[in-house]
C-alpha positions in Angstrom: -81.3 -52.4 20.7 -79.1 -50.3 18.5 -82.0 -48.1 17.6 -83.0 -47.6 21.3 -79.3 -46.8 22.2 -79.2 -44.2 19.4 -82.4 -42.5 20.6 -81.1 -42.4 24.2 -77.8 -40.9 23.1 -79.7 -38.3 21.2 -81.8 -37.4 24.2 -78.8 -37.1 26.5 -77.0 -35.0 23.9 -80.0 -32.6 23.8 -80.2 -32.5 27.5 -76.5 -31.6 27.8 -76.9 -28.9 25.1 -79.8 -27.4 27.1 -77.7 -27.2 30.2 -74.7 -25.7 28.5 -76.2 -22.7 26.7 -74.2 -19.6 25.8 -75.4 -16.4 27.2 -76.9 -15.3 23.9 -78.7 -18.6 23.5 -80.2 -18.3 27.0 -81.3 -14.7 26.4 -82.9 -15.7 23.1 -84.8 -18.6 24.8 -86.0 -16.2 27.5 -87.1 -13.6 25.0 -89.0 -16.4 23.1 -90.8 -17.3 26.3 -91.8 -13.8 27.3 -92.3 -12.3 23.9 -92.9 -15.1 21.4 -94.1 -12.9 18.6 -91.6 -10.1 18.9 -94.1 -7.5 20.0 -91.9 -5.5 22.3 -90.4 -3.3 19.6 -93.8 -2.0 18.7 -95.4 -2.2 22.2 -98.2 0.3 23.0 -100.2 -0.5 26.1 -101.4 0.5 29.6 -100.1 -1.0 32.8 -102.3 -0.5 36.0 -100.1 -1.0 39.0 -100.8 -1.2 42.7 -97.9 -0.7 45.1 -98.0 -2.1 48.6 -95.5 -1.1 51.2 -95.3 -1.8 54.9 -97.1 0.7 57.1 -98.2 2.8 54.1 -101.5 3.0 52.2 -101.6 1.3 48.8 -100.6 3.6 45.9 -102.1 3.3 42.4 -100.4 4.2 39.1 -101.3 4.0 35.5 -98.4 3.8 33.0 -98.8 4.2 29.3 -95.9 3.1 27.1 -96.0 3.8 23.4 -92.7 2.9 21.9 -93.4 3.6 18.3 -94.5 7.2 19.1 -91.9 7.7 21.8 -94.6 8.5 24.3 -94.8 7.9 28.0 -97.4 8.9 30.6 -97.5 8.1 34.3 -100.5 9.0 36.4 -100.2 8.5 40.2 -102.5 9.0 43.1 -100.7 9.7 46.4 -102.3 11.0 49.6 -105.2 12.7 47.8 -103.1 14.3 45.1 -103.2 13.2 41.4 -100.1 13.8 39.3 -99.6 13.1 35.6 -96.2 13.1 34.0 -95.8 13.0 30.2 -92.6 12.5 28.2 -93.5 12.9 24.5 -90.5 12.6 22.2 -88.3 14.0 24.9 -90.6 16.9 25.8 -91.9 16.8 29.4 -95.2 18.1 30.9 -96.5 17.8 34.5 -100.0 18.3 35.8 -101.2 18.4 39.4 -104.8 17.5 40.2 -105.8 18.1 36.5 -104.1 21.5 36.2 -101.1 22.3 34.1 -100.6 25.6 36.0 -98.3 24.2 38.7 -96.3 26.5 40.9 -92.6 26.1 41.2 -93.2 25.3 44.9 -95.5 22.4 44.0 -93.2 21.2 41.2 -90.4 21.0 43.8 -92.7 19.3 46.3 -94.0 16.7 43.9 -90.7 16.4 42.1 -92.4 17.2 38.8 -89.2 18.2 36.9 -88.3 16.6 33.6 -85.3 14.7 35.0 -87.6 12.9 37.4 -90.2 12.2 34.7 -87.5 10.8 32.4 -86.2 8.6 35.2 -89.7 7.1 35.6 -90.0 6.5 31.9 -86.7 4.7 31.8 -87.5 2.7 35.0 -90.9 1.4 33.8 -89.8 0.8 30.3 -86.7 -1.1 31.4 -88.3 -3.3 34.0 -91.4 -4.2 32.1 -89.4 -4.6 28.9 -87.2 -7.3 30.4 -85.7 -9.6 29.2 -86.0 -7.9 25.8 -84.2 -4.8 27.1 -81.1 -6.8 27.6 -80.4 -6.5 23.9 -80.2 -2.7 24.1 -77.0 -0.9 23.2 -74.8 -0.2 26.1 -75.7 -3.5 27.8 -72.9 -6.0 28.3 -73.8 -9.6 29.1 -71.2 -11.9 30.6 -70.7 -14.7 28.1 -70.7 -17.4 30.9 -74.1 -18.6 32.0 -73.9 -19.2 35.7 -75.9 -21.9 37.6 -77.1 -20.8 41.0 -79.4 -21.8 43.7 -81.5 -18.9 45.0 -84.1 -19.4 47.8 -83.8 -23.1 47.4 -84.4 -23.1 43.6 -81.9 -23.7 40.8 -81.6 -21.1 38.0 -79.6 -20.3 35.0 -78.2 -16.8 35.6 -77.1 -14.0 33.3 -74.9 -11.2 34.6 -75.1 -7.7 33.0 -73.0 -4.5 33.3 -73.7 -1.3 31.4 -71.9 1.6 29.7 -71.4 4.4 32.2 -74.0 6.6 30.5 -76.6 3.8 30.8 -76.0 2.7 34.4 -73.4 1.8 37.0 -75.3 -1.1 38.8 -74.5 -4.7 38.2 -77.5 -6.9 37.4 -78.2 -10.6 37.6 -81.2 -12.3 35.9 -82.4 -15.7 37.1 -84.2 -17.9 34.6 -86.1 -21.1 35.1 -83.9 -23.9 33.6 -86.8 -25.7 32.0 -89.1 -22.9 30.7 -86.6 -20.1 30.6 -89.1 -17.8 32.3 -87.4 -14.9 34.2 -88.3 -15.5 37.9 -85.8 -13.2 39.8 -83.6 -10.2 39.1 -81.1 -8.6 41.4 -78.8 -5.6 41.3 -75.7 -4.5 43.2 -74.2 -1.1 43.7 -70.8 -2.1 42.5 -68.9 -5.3 43.4 -70.1 -5.5 47.0 -73.0 -8.0 46.9 -74.6 -6.9 50.1 -75.6 -3.7 48.4 -78.7 -3.3 46.3 -81.9 -5.4 46.1 -83.4 -8.5 44.7 -86.9 -8.8 43.2 -89.0 -12.0 43.2 -91.3 -12.3 40.3 -94.5 -14.4 40.7 -97.4 -15.0 38.4 -97.7 -13.4 35.0 -100.1 -11.1 33.1 -100.1 -11.0 29.3 -100.2 -7.5 27.9 -99.9 -6.8 24.3 -98.8 -10.4 23.7 -96.0 -10.2 26.2 -95.8 -12.2 29.4 -95.0 -9.7 32.1 -94.4 -10.4 35.8 -97.7 -9.8 37.6 -96.2 -9.4 41.1 -92.8 -8.1 42.0 -91.7 -8.3 45.6 -88.6 -6.2 46.5 -86.0 -7.0 49.2 -82.7 -5.7 50.4 -79.7 -8.0 49.6 -78.0 -7.2 52.9 -80.6 -8.4 55.3 -83.6 -9.7 53.2 -85.6 -6.7 54.5 -88.9 -6.4 52.7 -89.5 -3.1 50.8 -92.8 -3.7 49.0 -94.7 -5.4 46.2 -96.0 -3.8 43.0 -98.7 -5.7 41.2 -100.2 -5.5 37.8 -104.0 -5.3 38.2 -106.9 -5.3 35.8 -109.2 -2.3 35.5 
């Protein structure tokens, strides 16, 4: 009887520990789930993405991220036009329909400037690099792990703010309390929680040894209005 009681007490103690994680412990467990072999730091791979939006034709993009060589390339097909943006060690190039001789008018029309290309680089690298990117300099994780119910499901939640030069939005990341998989993230434009959007993550695709969300459905926080879904697809 004493042995059984000791085992039970040990089980309950482990359970309690699992439900009272620090923010750093939760983040480490989430990273271990998504990137068990620590591949993100040397990630080099291709993401093929299909974007579906209400009342619009599907849009296809190919994203190449090569972190060791500081290289990023985004190829998009929109309404019969093909654009390619490259950011190579901070140097930007832009091509339209296979030509690098692009008029100022077309650069303006297709927003082919370096600022826009850098924004895309940061956007794709950040979202597909989560939750590993939460360890980046300039990121501040609230030390308190929140427990929230979202869409009828319970989650462990990390709240993040950023240095001004990194970003002004407030983000929340929702993790499965059993597997520590990231299943939702959400951002607010300041303290008002009716601003911004939430993103539901469903299914996974393993790329370069990293479990990435296959489908991401975007909604407004204020009214649950549906914006669209981007999907990782195989080619």
